[in-house]
C-alpha positions in Angstrom: 21.7 -36.0 -12.3 18.2 -34.0 -12.1 18.1 -34.6 -8.6 21.7 -34.0 -7.7 21.4 -30.1 -9.6 18.2 -29.5 -7.8 19.5 -30.5 -4.4 21.6 -27.5 -3.6 18.9 -24.9 -4.7 16.4 -26.5 -2.7 18.8 -26.3 0.3 19.3 -22.8 0.0 15.8 -22.1 -0.4 15.3 -24.0 3.0 18.3 -22.3 4.5 17.0 -18.9 3.7 13.2 -19.9 4.6 14.4 -20.7 8.3 16.9 -17.6 8.4 14.1 -15.4 7.8 11.4 -17.3 9.4 9.7 -14.5 11.4 9.5 -11.7 8.6 8.2 -13.9 6.2 5.4 -14.5 8.2 4.8 -10.7 8.1 5.2 -9.7 4.2 5.5 -13.2 2.8 8.0 -14.5 -0.2 7.3 -11.3 -2.3 8.0 -9.0 0.2 11.4 -10.8 1.1 11.6 -10.8 -2.9 11.5 -7.1 -3.1 13.8 -6.5 -0.2 16.6 -8.5 -1.3 16.5 -6.9 -4.6 16.4 -3.5 -2.9 19.5 -1.1 -3.4 19.7 1.4 -0.4 21.6 4.3 -0.3 22.5 5.7 3.3 23.9 9.3 3.3 26.2 10.1 6.3 26.9 6.9 8.6 25.9 8.8 12.4 24.6 6.9 15.1 20.8 7.4 13.6 22.1 6.3 10.2 23.8 3.1 10.9 20.9 2.0 13.2 18.5 2.6 10.4 20.5 0.4 7.8 21.5 -2.1 10.4 17.5 -2.8 10.4 17.6 -3.3 6.4 20.9 -5.5 6.5 19.4 -7.9 9.0 16.2 -8.8 7.4 18.6 -9.3 3.7 18.1 -6.4 1.9 20.2 -6.8 -1.3 22.7 -3.9 -1.6 23.7 -1.2 0.1 26.3 2.0 -0.3 27.2 4.4 2.4 27.9 8.2 1.1 30.0 10.0 3.7 32.9 12.3 3.6 33.6 12.6 7.4 36.4 11.0 9.7 35.9 9.3 12.5 35.7 11.1 16.0 35.5 10.5 19.5 31.7 11.8 19.6 31.0 9.4 16.9 33.3 6.5 19.4 30.7 7.8 22.3 27.3 7.7 20.2 27.6 5.2 17.5 27.9 1.3 18.1 29.4 0.6 14.9 32.6 3.1 15.9 35.6 2.1 17.5 37.9 4.2 19.5 40.9 2.8 17.1 39.4 3.9 14.2 39.2 7.9 15.0 40.9 9.5 12.1 39.9 6.6 9.4 36.7 7.2 6.8 33.3 6.7 8.8 32.0 5.4 5.5 34.3 2.7 5.2 34.3 1.8 9.0 30.5 1.5 9.2 30.6 -0.8 6.0 33.0 -2.9 7.5 31.1 -4.1 10.5 27.6 -3.9 9.0 28.6 -6.8 6.4 29.2 -9.0 9.2 25.5 -8.9 10.2 24.9 -10.5 7.1 26.5 -12.4 4.7 23.3 -12.3 2.1 24.2 -8.5 1.7 26.6 -6.8 -0.2 27.9 -3.4 0.6 30.3 -0.4 -0.4 31.0 3.3 0.9 31.8 6.4 -1.3 34.2 8.3 1.2 32.9 11.6 -0.2 30.4 14.7 1.1 26.7 14.2 -0.4 27.1 17.6 -1.3 29.7 17.5 -3.9 28.3 14.2 -5.5 24.9 16.2 -5.9 26.9 19.2 -7.6 29.0 16.9 -9.3 26.6 14.0 -10.7 23.3 14.1 -9.2 22.7 11.0 -11.5 24.5 8.9 -9.0 21.3 8.6 -7.0 19.2 7.3 -10.1 19.7 3.8 -9.5 18.7 3.1 -6.1 15.7 1.7 -4.6 15.7 4.4 -2.0 17.8 6.6 0.0 18.2 7.2 3.4 19.5 10.8 4.6 20.6 11.8 7.9 22.9 14.7 9.3 22.2 16.8 6.0 21.5 20.9 6.6 18.2 21.8 5.0 19.3 23.1 1.8 21.1 19.7 1.1 18.0 17.9 1.7 16.2 20.3 -0.5 18.5 19.6 -3.3 18.3 16.0 -2.5 14.6 16.4 -2.7 14.4 17.7 -6.1 17.0 15.8 -7.7 15.4 12.1 -6.5 11.8 13.3 -7.0 12.9 13.6 -10.9 14.1 9.9 -10.8 11.2 8.5 -8.6 13.4 7.4 -6.0 12.1 7.5 -2.4 13.9 10.1 0.2 13.5 9.1 3.7 14.9 11.7 5.8 15.8 10.9 9.6 16.9 12.8 12.4 17.4 12.5 15.9 18.2 15.2 19.1 18.3 12.8 22.3 15.0 11.3 22.5 13.5 13.4 20.0 13.3 12.2 16.4 11.6 12.6 13.0 11.1 10.9 10.0 9.9 12.4 6.6 9.1 10.2 3.8 9.4 12.3 0.2 7.8 10.0 -2.8 5.5 10.8 -5.7 3.5 8.0 -5.1 3.6 4.3 -3.1 0.7 2.3 -3.0 0.9 -1.3 -1.3 -2.2 -3.3 -1.2 -1.1 -6.9 -0.3 -2.5 -8.9 2.3 -1.1 -12.5 3.5 -3.6 -13.7 5.8 -3.7 -17.0 7.4 -7.2 -18.1 6.7 -8.2 -16.6 2.7 -12.1 -16.1 3.1 -13.7 -16.4 -0.6 -16.1 -14.0 -1.6 -19.6 -15.0 -1.0 -21.0 -12.2 -3.4 -23.6 -11.2 -1.3 -24.3 -8.0 -3.2 -24.6 -9.7 -6.7 -25.5 -13.2 -6.2 -25.1 -16.0 -8.7 -28.2 -17.1 -10.9 -28.6 -20.4 -8.8 -28.6 -18.9 -5.3 -30.7 -16.3 -6.4 -33.3 -18.7 -7.9 -32.8 -20.5 -4.2 -33.2 -17.4 -2.4 -36.5 -16.4 -4.2 -38.1 -19.8 -3.8 -38.0 -19.3 0.1 -41.2 -17.7 2.0 -39.4 -16.3 5.2 -42.9 -15.1 6.5 -44.0 -18.6 6.9 -41.1 -20.3 7.8 -40.3 -21.9 11.0 -37.5 -20.8 13.6 -36.1 -24.1 13.5 -35.9 -24.0 9.5 -35.1 -20.1 9.4 -31.6 -20.4 11.3 -30.3 -23.5 8.6 -30.7 -20.8 5.7 -29.3 -18.0 7.4 -27.1 -17.3 4.7 -30.0 -16.9 2.5 -31.6 -14.4 4.8 -28.5 -12.3 4.4 -28.4 -12.5 0.6 -32.1 -11.4 0.7 -31.5 -8.5 3.2 -28.5 -7.3 1.1 -30.7 -7.3 -2.3 -33.4 -5.4 -0.4 -30.9 -2.8 0.8 -29.4 -2.5 -3.0 -32.7 -2.0 -3.8 -33.8 0.9 -1.4 -30.3 2.7 -2.0 -30.1 2.4 -5.7 
């Protein structure tokens, strides 16, 4: 019974590992878990915005919502891969959401057919529950207003804009510190600057001035310890 209950979970884990193998090699299980827990908000489903969100949907972000009050136009069809000619006049947020959800069945998504400016004015707390907010195609005054709101809620704001072959990205966040490496081979700390007692006694027992070269290369580690200790004494 227990084995039967564990089998579906094992298969699910294996399928995810196979599906996200390449990115798991970059940020590991912990990074993937953080991504799958992320709630992303995209403001305006422009060509830049949808491409940015696509690159979060494919690796498996938890969920997203698109806030956009615009309708699909001829210009959108011409420069946005996620828009079709038959959709002209329909909600741009709805159309982009439909196609983005087809990219990854593990991701959930929704949309809000409303201008970000109106949402900011009427209910700014709407943006407080997201892991990050990506803004494209906004006027500077709206970006500044959004910046103040998200700063209060400690929600990162990523402003992205593209003009032809020129683009920029601005990240606004009080603080974001990441110290997490995933080396293939873990090297233990040799504690050269603070050797343990047994090592220190062994090093002290050696006379490097009378030691032959044939023996000296064998205890090269001890030589390093001696040099570090001498350096510490001179510096401190």
